[in-house]
C-alpha positions, 0 to 999 in steps of 0.5 A, spaced: 489 182 249 493 177 244 497 184 242 500 183 249 503 176 248 509 174 244 510 174 237 508 167 236 502 167 240 496 164 237 489 161 239 487 154 236 481 151 237 480 156 243 487 154 246 492 159 247 499 157 243 506 160 244 511 158 239 507 153 236 506 149 243 499 149 246 499 152 253 495 146 256 501 141 253 506 146 256 503 146 263 502 138 263 509 137 261 513 142 265 508 144 271 505 150 274 507 156 275 511 156 269 515 162 265 514 161 258 519 165 253 518 165 246 525 165 242 522 168 236 520 174 240 527 175 243 530 175 237 526 179 233 526 185 238 534 184 239 534 185 231 530 191 231 534 194 237 540 193 233 537 196 226 535 202 230 542 204 232 547 201 227 554 201 229 552 201 237 554 196 242 548 193 245 549 189 252 543 185 255 541 188 262 542 181 265 538 183 272 532 183 268 533 175 267 539 172 269 538 165 265 544 162 261 539 159 255 536 166 254 543 169 254 545 164 249 540 166 244 541 174 245 549 173 244 547 169 238 544 176 235 550 180 237 549 182 244 553 182 250 551 182 257 551 188 263 552 184 269 553 186 276 554 180 281 559 174 281 552 170 279 550 174 273 557 174 271 558 167 271 551 166 268 554 170 262 560 166 262 557 160 261 553 163 255 560 164 252 560 171 253 567 174 255 572 180 254 569 186 250 562 183 250 561 184 258 560 190 262 561 189 270 556 194 274 555 195 281 555 201 286 559 196 291 563 192 288 567 187 292 574 185 290 572 178 288 567 181 283 573 186 280 578 180 280 573 175 276 571 181 272 579 182 270 579 174 269 573 175 264 576 181 260 570 185 262 570 192 262 568 195 269 563 201 270 567 205 275 561 207 280 565 210 286 571 214 288 577 210 290 574 204 286 579 205 280 585 203 284 582 197 287 580 195 280 587 196 277 590 192 283 585 186 281 587 186 274 582 190 271 584 193 264 578 197 261 573 202 265 567 207 264 566 212 269 558 212 271 556 219 271 549 221 275 547 227 271 541 229 276 535 227 272 528 226 275 526 221 270 518 220 270 518 213 273 517 210 280 521 212 285 524 206 286 527 205 279 530 212 278 537 212 278 540 218 275 537 223 280 541 228 285 542 223 291 542 217 287 546 211 290 549 210 283 554 213 279 558 220 281 556 227 280 559 231 274 565 234 279 566 227 282 566 224 275 571 228 272 576 226 278 574 219 277 577 219 270 583 222 272 584 217 278 583 212 273 588 214 268 593 215 273 592 208 276 593 205 269 586 203 267 584 205 260 578 209 261 574 208 255 568 212 256 562 215 260 556 211 262 549 214 264 543 210 266 537 215 268 532 210 270 527 204 268 520 203 265 521 209 261 516 210 256 519 216 252 526 219 250 525 225 254 530 223 260 535 221 256 534 227 251 535 231 258 541 227 260 545 228 253 547 235 254 549 234 261 554 228 259 557 232 253 558 238 258 562 232 262 566 230 256 568 237 254 570 238 261 575 232 261 577 234 254 579 241 257 582 239 264 585 232 262 586 232 255 581 226 254 575 225 250 571 219 251 571 213 246 564 211 247 558 213 251 554 208 254 547 211 255 544 205 259 537 202 258 531 203 262 526 202 256 519 201 258 514 195 256 507 195 256 503 190 261 496 192 260 492 195 254 491 201 258 498 203 258 501 206 252 504 202 247 512 203 247 516 203 240 523 202 243 526 202 237 524 209 235 526 211 242 533 208 241 533 212 235 531 219 238 536 218 244 542 216 239 540 223 235 540 227 242 547 224 244 550 226 237 547 233 237 550 234 244 557 232 242 556 236 236 554 242 240 561 242 244 565 240 238 567 233 241 569 228 236 563 223 234 563 218 239 560 210 238 554 209 243 552 203 247 546 201 250 543 196 255 536 194 254 534 189 259 526 189 260 525 191 253 528 185 250 525 180 255 519 182 258 514 181 252 517 175 250 515 172 257 508 169 259 507 165 266 502 160 266 498 159 273 493 153 275 487 156 278 485 153 285 480 156 290 475 161 287 470 164 292 466 170 293 468 174 299 464 178 304 465 185 299 469 186 293 470 182 287 470 174 287 477 171 288 481 166 284 487 164 287 493 161 283 499 156 285 504 162 285 504 169 287 509 174 290 514 169 290 515 168 283 512 175 281 513 181 286 513 187 282 505 188 284 507 189 291 514 192 289 512 197 284 504 197 283 505 193 277 499 192 273 498 185 269 492 182 266 490 175 264 487 170 259 484 163 261 489 159 256 484 153 255 478 157 254 479 163 250 473 162 245 468 163 251 465 170 253 468 173 259 463 175 264 466 176 270 471 180 274 476 177 278 481 179 283 487 174 282 490 172 288 497 168 290 497 163 295 502 166 300 500 168 307 500 176 305 493 180 304 498 184 299 499 178 295 495 180 289 497 179 282 492 182 279 487 187 282 481 186 276 481 182 270 474 180 266 474 172 265 470 167 263 467 164 270 473 160 273 473 153 275 479 150 280 484 147 275 483 152 269 489 155 266 491 162 266 496 166 262 499 172 264 503 176 259 509 180 259 512 177 265 519 175 262 523 181 266 524 182 273 519 176 275 523 170 275 529 174 276 526 177 283 523 170 285 524 168 292 522 162 296 517 166 301 513 161 305 518 155 303 515 155 295 520 153 290 521 157 284 518 155 278 521 152 271 522 156 265 522 154 258 524 156 251 519 155 245 520 155 238 517 152 232 513 147 235 518 145 240 519 147 248 526 146 251 527 147 259 531 153 260 531 152 268 528 146 272 523 147 277 526 147 284 524 142 289 523 142 296 529 138 297 533 143 293 531 148 299 532 143 304 539 142 301 541 149 304 540 147 311 544 145 316 
């Protein structure tokens, strides 16, 4: 199972260590639940993706993990940020990103968001007819036009984005008109954008989208005398959460996607166009591990014994939203035989608050520490205060040191919002 953990994960005297720091020390120092992020894994994945597509611009999909410390690490590796709200834009700017290193997305951008993007010098990804005039009025200078190509990506229905009827982007005819409208409004239309879905385990959906985007680019050339200066192929690349899922070589997928777009452009006699990508989950997912403390352990009248942890759907709603699967390791007892199958429950007032349906572990006792790997993406980002539970802390680990990346919320923080 250790292959699911970050690059620096190791076992020392029966205990899991991350970034050279023992899990027990982390839990005692920072409390649980605790999101532990491996800086070396963040950097190695960023470098591998850049090497796979030389010359392409990479923008971190901030929605996967909006955290200033993480954004700083990725910015240091040459990545920009793809943001979609005032909050995400503020996180990116606090990390030192601005200008051409920022993309603003959103299917319903407010005037305030457009003005903030303009102040930051960000490129705005136009997502609806009429948005170009509003962007220009807000002071935006540079834009991309998001195209919905009609691709049914092989993924969960809730995370498909490029299909016919999607709330995101514009179908080809509307996209061509949006390019014309944006140019008439005085915007620099830098290129086209597409995002076909998330948690994609292959290049298939992107390869299907490439010729459709090339056809839109060719229409813009023929009808408007305009060709894109950049083609942003989006993100959506998968990660492996459990052993039963296939391994995902994201760098190889990026290489294939780039080749598909180059070939599609060549077939339409379009000039070679620089590419951009927006990896999110693929960068931060494998870098994260969540530590939980076991509380109640009991046998119900039927089924597996339950082990309840001190978190659950408030810090990781993905099992409830998408049927996401996870596994766990007894972080302080890794050298003991795994003998019992458990269902891992959260602490919330929902029967569906189940983090892991089945996992084999040593016989658990209250106070044991569980480590759940591949939780860097869409966990803390989607966390809530359900049942009045404060959201967890996050730490970055590297070279035997741990530093706080996000402090733990307190009940006083929650009460501070009440009137």
